[in-house]
KESE-859060 format. One record per atom (N, C-alpha, C, O, CB): residue in one letter; y, z, x. Coordinates in steps of 0.1 Angstrom, whole numbers, padded with zeros to 4 digits, always signed. Glycine has a CB too. Layout:
N
AYZX;...
//
This chain:
178
M-0026-0983+0805;M-0012-0984+0808;M-0010-0999+0812;M-0016-1004+0822;M-0007-0975+0819;Q-0001-1005+0805;Q+0001-1020+0808;Q+0016-1023+0808;Q+0024-1017+0800;Q-0006-1028+0797;I+0019-1033+0816;I+0033-1038+0816;I+0032-1053+0814;I+0025-1060+0822;I+0041-1035+0830;K+0039-1058+0804;K+0039-1072+0801;K+0053-1078+0803;K+0063-1071+0799;K+0033-1076+0787;Y+0054-1090+0809;Y+0067-1096+0811;Y+0068-1109+0804;Y+0058-1116+0803;Y+0070-1097+0826;N+0080-1112+0799;N+0084-1125+0794;N+0097-1129+0801;N+0106-1121+0802;N+0086-1126+0778;F+0097-1141+0807;F+0109-1145+0815;F+0114-1158+0807;F+0107-1167+0804;F+0106-1149+0830;K+0127-1158+0805;K+0134-1169+0798;K+0145-1175+0807;K+0154-1167+0812;K+0139-1164+0784;N+0145-1188+0809;N+0155-1195+0815;N+0156-1192+0831;N+0167-1195+0837;N+0169-1192+0809;F+0146-1187+0837;F+0146-1186+0851;F+0131-1183+0856;F+0123-1178+0848;F+0155-1174+0856;E+0129-1187+0868;E+0116-1184+0874;E+0117-1171+0882;E+0125-1170+0891;E+0111-1196+0884;P+0108-1162+0879;P+0109-1149+0886;P+0103-1149+0900;P+0094-1156+0902;P+0103-1138+0878;S+0109-1142+0909;S+0104-1141+0922;S+0093-1129+0922;S+0094-1121+0913;S+0115-1138+0933;D+0084-1130+0932;D+0075-1119+0933;D+0082-1106+0936;D+0077-1095+0931;D+0064-1122+0944;H+0092-1106+0943;H+0100-1094+0947;H+0106-1088+0934;H+0105-1076+0932;H+0111-1097+0956;L+0111-1096+0925;L+0116-1091+0912;L+0105-1084+0904;L+0107-1073+0898;L+0123-1102+0904;K+0094-1091+0903;K+0083-1085+0895;K+0078-1072+0901;K+0076-1062+0894;K+0071-1095+0895;N+0077-1071+0914;N+0072-1059+0921;N+0083-1048+0919;N+0079-1036+0916;N+0070-1061+0936;Y+0096-1052+0920;Y+0106-1042+0918;Y+0106-1036+0904;Y+0107-1024+0902;Y+0120-1049+0921;A+0105-1045+0894;A+0105-1041+0880;A+0093-1032+0877;A+0094-1022+0870;A+0106-1053+0871;S+0081-1037+0882;S+0069-1029+0880;S+0070-1015+0886;S+0066-1005+0879;S+0057-1036+0886;T+0075-1014+0898;T+0076-1001+0904;T+0086-0992+0896;T+0083-0980+0895;T+0082-1003+0918;R+0097-0998+0892;R+0107-0990+0884;R+0101-0985+0871;R+0102-0974+0867;R+0120-0998+0882;F+0095-0995+0863;F+0090-0992+0850;F+0078-0983+0850;F+0076-0976+0840;F+0087-1005+0843;E+0070-0982+0860;E+0058-0974+0861;E+0062-0959+0860;E+0054-0951+0856;E+0051-0976+0874;K+0075-0956+0863;K+0079-0942+0862;K+0079-0937+0848;K+0078-0925+0846;K+0093-0941+0868;L+0080-0946+0838;L+0080-0942+0824;L+0066-0937+0820;L+0065-0930+0810;L+0085-0953+0815;F+0056-0942+0827;F+0042-0938+0822;F+0039-0924+0825;F+0028-0919+0820;F+0032-0947+0829;K+0047-0917+0832;K+0044-0902+0834;K+0046-0895+0821;K+0041-0884+0819;K+0054-0896+0845;Y+0054-0901+0811;Y+0056-0894+0798;Y+0044-0897+0789;Y+0043-0890+0779;Y+0069-0899+0792;D+0037-0907+0791;D+0025-0911+0782;D+0014-0916+0791;D+0014-0928+0795;D+0029-0921+0771;R+0004-0908+0794;R-0007-0912+0803;R-0019-0918+0796;R-0029-0919+0802;R-0011-0900+0811;T-0017-0921+0784;T-0029-0927+0776;T-0031-0941+0781;T-0022-0948+0786;T-0026-0926+0761;E-0043-0946+0778;E-0047-0960+0782;E-0040-0970+0774;E-0038-0982+0779;E-0062-0961+0781;N-0036-0967+0762;N-0030-0977+0753;N-0015-0978+0754;N-0009-0984+0745;N-0034-0974+0739;A-0009-0971+0764;A+0006-0972+0765;A+0009-0986+0770;A+0003-0991+0779;A+0011-0961+0776;L+0020-0991+0764;L+0024-1005+0767;L+0039-1006+0769;L+0047-1000+0762;L+0019-1015+0756;L+0043-1013+0779;L+0057-1016+0782;L+0059-1031+0781;L+0053-1038+0789;L+0062-1010+0795;Q+0067-1036+0772;Q+0070-1050+0771;Q+0084-1053+0776;Q+0094-1048+0770;Q+0068-1055+0756;A+0086-1061+0786;A+0099-1064+0792;A+0102-1079+0790;A+0095-1087+0794;A+0100-1060+0807;N+0113-1082+0783;N+0118-1095+0781;N+0130-1097+0789;N+0141-1091+0786;N+0120-1099+0766;L+0129-1105+0800;L+0140-1107+0809;L+0145-1121+0808;L+0137-1131+0808;L+0136-1104+0824;S+0158-1123+0806;S+0164-1136+0804;S+0177-1138+0812;S+0184-1128+0815;S+0166-1139+0789;V+0181-1150+0814;V+0193-1154+0821;V+0200-1164+0812;V+0194-1175+0809;V+0191-1159+0836;D+0213-1162+0809;D+0221-1171+0801;D+0234-1172+0809;D+0242-1163+0809;D+0224-1167+0786;K+0236-1184+0816;K+0248-1186+0824;K+0248-1175+0835;K+0240-1174+0844;K+0261-1187+0816;F+0258-1166+0833;F+0259-1155+0843;F+0255-1141+0838;F+0256-1131+0845;F+0274-1154+0847;R+0249-1141+0825;R+0245-1129+0820;R+0230-1127+0822;R+0222-1136+0819;R+0247-1128+0804;H+0226-1116+0828;H+0212-1112+0830;H+0209-1101+0820;H+0215-1091+0820;H+0209-1108+0845;K+0199-1104+0812;K+0197-1095+0800;K+0182-1090+0801;K+0173-1098+0805;K+0199-1102+0787;A+0180-1077+0798;A+0167-1071+0798;A+0165-1064+0784;A+0173-1055+0781;A+0165-1061+0810;E+0155-1068+0777;E+0151-1061+0765;E+0137-1055+0767;E+0128-1062+0770;E+0151-1071+0752;V+0136-1042+0767;V+0124-1035+0770;V+0120-1026+0759;V+0128-1019+0753;V+0125-1027+0783;T+0107-1026+0755;T+0101-1018+0745;T+0089-1010+0752;T+0081-1016+0758;T+0096-1026+0733;F+0089-0997+0749;F+0079-0988+0755;F+0072-0982+0743;F+0078-0975+0735;F+0085-0977+0764;I+0059-0985+0742;I+0050-0980+0731;I+0039-0972+0736;I+0032-0976+0745;I+0045-0992+0722;G+0038-0960+0731;G+0027-0951+0734;G+0023-0942+0722;G+0028-0945+0711;G+0031-0942+0746;D+0015-0932+0725;D+0011-0923+0714;D+0024-0915+0710;D+0030-0909+0718;D+0000-0913+0719;D+0027-0916+0697;D+0038-0909+0691;D+0051-0913+0698;D+0061-0905+0698;D+0037-0894+0693;L+0052-0925+0703;L+0064-0929+0710;L+0066-0944+0708;L+0057-0952+0711;L+0063-0925+0725;N+0078-0948+0704;N+0081-0962+0703;N+0096-0963+0705;N+0104-0961+0695;N+0076-0968+0689;I+0100-0967+0717;I+0115-0968+0720;I+0118-0981+0726;I+0109-0988+0732;I+0119-0956+0729;S+0130-0985+0725;S+0134-0998+0731;S+0149-0997+0736;S+0156-0988+0731;S+0133-1010+0721;A+0152-1006+0745;A+0166-1006+0750;A+0169-1020+0755;A+0161-1027+0759;A+0167-0996+0762;V+0182-1023+0754;V+0187-1036+0758;V+0199-1034+0767;V+0207-1025+0765;V+0191-1045+0746;E+0200-1041+0778;E+0211-1040+0788;E+0214-1053+0794;E+0205-1062+0795;E+0207-1030+0799;E+0227-1056+0797;E+0231-1068+0804;E+0240-1064+0816;E+0247-1054+0816;E+0239-1077+0794;S+0239-1073+0826;S+0248-1072+0837;S+0248-1086+0845;S+0243-1096+0840;S+0243-1061+0847;E+0254-1086+0856;E+0255-1099+0864;E+0244-1100+0874;E+0243-1110+0881;E+0268-1099+0871;D+0235-1090+0875;D+0224-1091+0885;D+0212-1085+0878;D+0212-1075+0871;D+0227-1082+0898;M+0200-1092+0879;M+0188-1088+0872;M+0183-1074+0878;M+0177-1066+0870;M+0177-1098+0874;Y+0184-1072+0890;Y+0180-1059+0896;Y+0188-1047+0890;Y+0182-1037+0886;Y+0181-1059+0911;S+0201-1048+0889;S+0209-1038+0883;S+0206-1037+0868;S+0207-1026+0862;S+0224-1040+0886;T+0203-1048+0862;T+0199-1048+0847;T+0187-1040+0845;T+0186-1032+0836;T+0198-1062+0842;V+0177-1042+0854;V+0164-1034+0853;V+0167-1019+0855;V+0162-1011+0847;V+0154-1039+0864;D+0175-1016+0864;D+0179-1002+0866;D+0186-0996+0854;D+0183-0984+0850;D+0188-1000+0879;L+0196-1003+0849;L+0203-0998+0837;L+0194-0996+0825;L+0196-0986+0818;L+0214-1008+0834;V+0185-1006+0822;V+0177-1004+0811;V+0167-0993+0813;V+0163-0986+0803;V+0170-1018+0808;L+0162-0991+0825;L+0153-0980+0828;L+0160-0967+0826;L+0154-0957+0820;L+0148-0981+0843;D+0173-0965+0829;D+0180-0953+0827;D+0181-0950+0812;D+0179-0939+0808;D+0194-0954+0833;K+0184-0960+0804;K+0185-0959+0790;K+0171-0954+0784;K+0171-0945+0776;K+0189-0972+0783;L+0161-0960+0788;L+0147-0957+0783;L+0144-0942+0787;L+0138-0935+0779;L+0137-0966+0788;D+0147-0939+0799;D+0144-0926+0804;D+0151-0915+0796;D+0145-0905+0792;D+0148-0924+0819;V+0163-0917+0793;V+0171-0908+0784;V+0165-0907+0770;V+0163-0896+0765;V+0186-0912+0783;Q+0161-0918+0765;Q+0155-0918+0751;Q+0141-0911+0751;Q+0138-0903+0742;Q+0153-0932+0746;V+0133-0913+0762;V+0120-0907+0762;V+0122-0892+0764;V+0115-0884+0757;V+0112-0912+0774;R+0131-0887+0772;R+0133-0873+0774;R+0138-0867+0761;R+0134-0856+0758;R+0143-0871+0785;K+0147-0873+0755;K+0152-0868+0742;K+0141-0867+0732;K+0141-0857+0725;K+0164-0877+0737;T+0133-0877+0731;T+0122-0876+0721;T+0112-0865+0724;T+0108-0858+0716;T+0114-0890+0721;R+0109-0864+0737;R+0099-0853+0741;R+0105-0840+0739;R+0098-0830+0735;R+0095-0855+0756;D+0118-0838+0742;D+0124-0825+0740;D+0125-0821+0726;D+0123-0810+0722;D+0139-0825+0746;K+0127-0831+0717;K+0128-0829+0703;K+0114-0824+0698;K+0113-0815+0690;K+0132-0842+0696;A+0103-0831+0703;A+0090-0827+0699;A+0087-0813+0704;A+0080-0805+0697;A+0080-0837+0705;K+0091-0809+0716;K+0089-0796+0721;K+0096-0785+0713;K+0090-0775+0709;K+0093-0794+0736;D+0109-0788+0709;D+0116-0779+0701;D+0110-0778+0687;D+0110-0767+0681;D+0131-0784+0699;H+0105-0789+0682;H+0098-0788+0669;H+0086-0779+0669;H+0083-0772+0660;H+0094-0802+0664;R+0078-0780+0680;R+0066-0771+0682;R+0070-0757+0684;R+0063-0748+0681;R+0058-0776+0693;R+0082-0754+0690;R+0086-0741+0693;R+0093-0734+0681;R+0096-0722+0682;R+0096-0741+0704;T+0095-0741+0670;T+0102-0734+0659;T+0092-0723+0654;T+0080-0725+0655;T+0105-0744+0648;G+0097-0713+0649;G+0089-0701+0645;G+0079-0705+0634;G+0081-0714+0626;G+0098-0690+0640;S+0068-0698+0635;S+0058-0699+0625;S+0060-0689+0614;S+0065-0678+0616;S+0044-0698+0631;S+0056-0693+0602;S+0057-0683+0591;S+0046-0673+0591;S+0035-0676+0594;S+0057-0691+0577;V+0050-0661+0589;V+0041-0650+0590;V+0041-0643+0576;V+0052-0640+0571;V+0044-0640+0601;R+0029-0639+0571;R+0028-0632+0559;R+0023-0618+0561;R+0013-0616+0569;R+0019-0640+0548;M+0029-0608+0555;M+0025-0594+0557;M+0022-0588+0544;M+0031-0589+0535;M+0036-0586+0565;D+0011-0582+0542;D+0007-0576+0530;D+0005-0561+0532;D-0001-0557+0542;D-0006-0582+0524;V+0009-0553+0522;V+0006-0539+0522;V-0006-0537+0513;V-0004-0540+0501;V+0019-0530+0519;I-0017-0531+0518;I-0029-0530+0510;I-0032-0515+0508;I-0031-0507+0517;I-0041-0537+0516;S-0035-0511+0496;S-0039-0498+0493;S-0053-0498+0486;S-0057-0509+0481;S-0029-0490+0484;F-0060-0487+0486;F-0073-0486+0480;F-0072-0478+0468;F-0067-0467+0468;F-0083-0481+0491;A-0078-0483+0457;A-0079-0476+0445;A-0094-0473+0442;A-0103-0481+0445;A-0073-0484+0433;D-0096-0461+0436;D-0110-0457+0433;D-0114-0464+0419;D-0106-0463+0410;D-0112-0442+0432;S-0126-0470+0419;S-0130-0476+0406;S-0138-0466+0399;S-0141-0455+0404;S-0139-0489+0409;A-0142-0469+0387;A-0150-0460+0378;A-0164-0457+0384;A-0170-0447+0382;A-0152-0466+0364;A-0169-0467+0392;A-0182-0465+0398;A-0181-0457+0411;A-0192-0455+0418;A-0189-0479+0401;G-0170-0453+0415;G-0168-0445+0427;G-0165-0454+0440;G-0164-0448+0451;G-0180-0437+0430;E-0164-0467+0438;E-0161-0475+0450;E-0146-0476+0452;E-0138-0474+0443;E-0167-0490+0448;R-0142-0478+0465;R-0128-0480+0468;R-0125-0495+0468;R-0131-0503+0475;R-0125-0473+0482;I-0116-0499+0460;I-0112-0514+0458;I-0099-0516+0464;I-0089-0509+0461;I-0113-0518+0443;P-0098-0525+0474;P-0084-0528+0480;P-0076-0536+0470;P-0080-0545+0464;P-0086-0536+0493;T-0063-0532+0469;T-0053-0539+0461;T-0041-0541+0470;T-0037-0533+0478;T-0050-0531+0448;I-0034-0553+0467;I-0022-0556+0475;I-0010-0550+0467;I-0008-0554+0455;I-0021-0571+0477;E-0003-0542+0473;E+0009-0536+0467;E+0022-0544+0470;E+0029-0546+0460;E+0011-0522+0472;E+0024-0548+0482;E+0035-0556+0486;E+0031-0568+0494;E+0021-0568+0501;E+0045-0547+0494;S+0040-0578+0494;S+0037-0590+0502;S+0051-0595+0507;S+0060-0595+0499;S+0030-0601+0494;D+0051-0599+0519;D+0064-0603+0525;D+0060-0614+0535;D+0050-0614+0542;D+0071-0592+0532;S+0069-0624+0536;S+0067-0635+0546;S+0080-0637+0553;S+0091-0636+0547;S+0061-0648+0540;Y+0080-0640+0566;Y+0092-0643+0573;Y+0088-0653+0585;Y+0077-0655+0587;Y+0098-0630+0579;L+0099-0658+0591;L+0097-0667+0602;L+0096-0660+0615;L+0105-0652+0619;L+0109-0677+0602;A+0085-0661+0622;A+0083-0655+0635;A+0091-0662+0646;A+0089-0674+0648;A+0068-0654+0639;K+0101-0655+0652;K+0109-0662+0661;K+0103-0663+0675;K+0096-0654+0679;K+0123-0654+0663;P+0105-0674+0682;P+0099-0675+0696;P+0107-0667+0705;P+0120-0667+0705;P+0099-0690+0700;M+0100-0658+0713;M+0107-0650+0723;M+0097-0645+0733;M+0085-0646+0731;M+0113-0637+0716;A+0102-0641+0744;A+0094-0636+0755;A+0089-0622+0751;A+0094-0615+0743;A+0102-0635+0768;V+0078-0617+0758;V+0072-0604+0755;V+0082-0593+0757;V+0083-0584+0749;V+0059-0602+0763;E+0089-0594+0768;E+0099-0584+0772;E+0110-0583+0761;E+0114-0572+0757;E+0105-0587+0785;E+0114-0594+0756;E+0124-0595+0745;E+0119-0589+0733;E+0126-0582+0726;E+0129-0609+0743;A+0106-0591+0729;A+0100-0586+0718;A+0099-0570+0719;A+0101-0563+0709;A+0086-0592+0715;A+0096-0565+0731;A+0096-0551+0733;A+0109-0545+0731;A+0111-0534+0724;A+0091-0548+0747;M+0120-0551+0736;M+0133-0546+0734;M+0137-0546+0719;M+0143-0537+0714;M+0144-0554+0742;Q+0133-0557+0712;Q+0137-0558+0698;Q+0129-0547+0690;Q+0135-0541+0681;Q+0133-0572+0693;L+0116-0545+0693;L+0108-0535+0687;L+0115-0521+0689;L+0116-0513+0679;L+0094-0535+0692;D+0119-0518+0701;D+0126-0506+0704;D+0139-0504+0696;D+0142-0493+0691;D+0128-0504+0719;S+0147-0514+0696;S+0160-0513+0689;S+0159-0513+0674;S+0167-0506+0668;S+0169-0525+0693;L+0149-0519+0668;L+0147-0519+0654;L+0140-0506+0649;L+0142-0502+0637;L+0139-0531+0649;G+0133-0500+0658;G+0126-0487+0654;G+0113-0490+0646;G+0108-0481+0639;G+0135-0479+0646;Y+0108-0502+0646;Y+0095-0505+0639;Y+0083-0500+0647;Y+0084-0496+0659;Y+0094-0520+0637;E+0072-0499+0640;E+0059-0496+0647;E+0053-0508+0653;E+0046-0507+0663;E+0050-0489+0637;F+0055-0520+0648;F+0050-0532+0653;F+0059-0543+0650;F+0068-0542+0641;F+0036-0535+0648;L+0058-0554+0657;L+0066-0566+0655;L+0057-0579+0657;L+0050-0580+0668;L+0078-0566+0665;V+0058-0588+0648;V+0050-0600+0649;V+0060-0611+0654;V+0071-0612+0648;V+0044-0605+0635;F+0057-0618+0665;F+0066-0628+0670;F+0058-0640+0676;F+0046-0639+0678;F+0075-0622+0681;Q+0065-0651+0679;Q+0058-0662+0685;Q+0061-0661+0700;Q+0073-0661+0704;Q+0064-0676+0679;N+0051-0660+0708;N+0052-0659+0723;N+0058-0672+0728;N+0052-0683+0726;N+0038-0656+0729;A+0069-0672+0735;A+0076-0684+0740;A+0068-0691+0751;A+0069-0703+0752;A+0090-0680+0745;E+0060-0683+0758;E+0052-0689+0769;E+0039-0696+0764;E+0037-0708+0767;E+0048-0679+0779;S+0032-0689+0755;S+0019-0695+0750;S+0021-0702+0737;S+0012-0709+0732;S+0009-0684+0749;E+0032-0701+0730;E+0035-0706+0717;E+0025-0702+0706;E+0023-0709+0696;E+0035-0722+0718;R+0019-0690+0708;R+0010-0684+0698;R+0017-0672+0692;R+0026-0666+0697;R-0004-0681+0704;I+0012-0669+0680;I+0016-0657+0673;I+0010-0645+0680;I-0002-0644+0682;I+0012-0657+0658;N+0019-0635+0683;N+0015-0622+0690;N+0020-0611+0682;N+0029-0612+0674;N+0020-0622+0705;V+0014-0599+0684;V+0019-0587+0678;V+0021-0577+0689;V+0012-0574+0697;V+0009-0581+0667;I+0033-0571+0690;I+0035-0560+0699;I+0037-0547+0691;I+0044-0547+0680;I+0048-0563+0708;Y+0031-0536+0695;Y+0031-0524+0688;Y+0034-0512+0697;Y+0032-0513+0709;Y+0018-0522+0680;L+0039-0501+0691;L+0042-0489+0698;L+0029-0480+0697;L+0024-0477+0687;L+0054-0482+0691;R+0025-0476+0709;R+0013-0467+0710;R+0017-0453+0709;R+0029-0449+0711;R+0006-0470+0724;K+0008-0444+0707;K+0010-0430+0705;K+0016-0424+0718;K+0024-0415+0718;K-0002-0422+0701;S+0012-0430+0730;S+0017-0425+0742;S+0032-0429+0745;S+0038-0424+0755;S+0009-0430+0754;G+0037-0438+0737;G+0051-0442+0738;G+0052-0456+0745;G+0062-0462+0746;G+0059-0432+0746;D+0040-0461+0751;D+0040-0474+0757;D+0038-0484+0746;D+0037-0481+0734;D+0028-0475+0767;Y+0038-0497+0750;Y+0037-0508+0741;Y+0023-0515+0743;Y+0018-0515+0754;Y+0048-0518+0743;G+0018-0519+0732;G+0005-0527+0732;G+0008-0541+0728;G+0017-0543+0719;G-0006-0520+0724;L+0000-0551+0732;L+0002-0565+0728;L-0011-0570+0723;L-0021-0569+0730;L+0008-0573+0740;I-0010-0576+0712;I-0022-0583+0706;I-0019-0598+0707;I-0010-0603+0701;I-0025-0579+0692;D-0028-0605+0715;D-0027-0620+0716;D-0040-0626+0712;D-0049-0626+0720;D-0023-0624+0731;P-0041-0631+0700;P-0054-0635+0695;P-0060-0647+0702;P-0072-0650+0700;P-0053-0638+0680;G-0052-0654+0710;G-0057-0666+0717;G-0063-0663+0731;G-0067-0673+0737;G-0046-0676+0718;M-0063-0651+0735;M-0067-0648+0749;M-0082-0650+0750;M-0087-0648+0761;M-0064-0634+0753;
//
């Protein structure tokens, strides 16, 4: 984790460097890798204080530009912009991982061969998108649809699970990742 500064048209005070470092370090909670880099270009043109900041990490490359009449407020404004962008990017990645996984279901029957062996053959094949849902929601859906089992993506573990109706009337859960 590194922060690099470039200053143009002014000499920075130690207080400004410490302030900016303290504020920008908050972004590193989103990317804890060693190669995460934040490049801040701070400049002053007459009365305009400008900050151009780029944050580069694993699967992340965002930048923001902000201007104001005070460098401290400029740092705060650009940090707010970066924070919004990082959160949006991370939420998008989470949503992408949470999209349902495709599930294939085959109906297999056994046919007797001439040698007396039973040979499995696929009669039907179906695939569908397993929706992310909680286990309780999957149980309610299984009950309302009247199926014997339901394949779904567990919203908590993000793995494919199977919930089924037992002979006793209770529900059973198969979680292959346990």
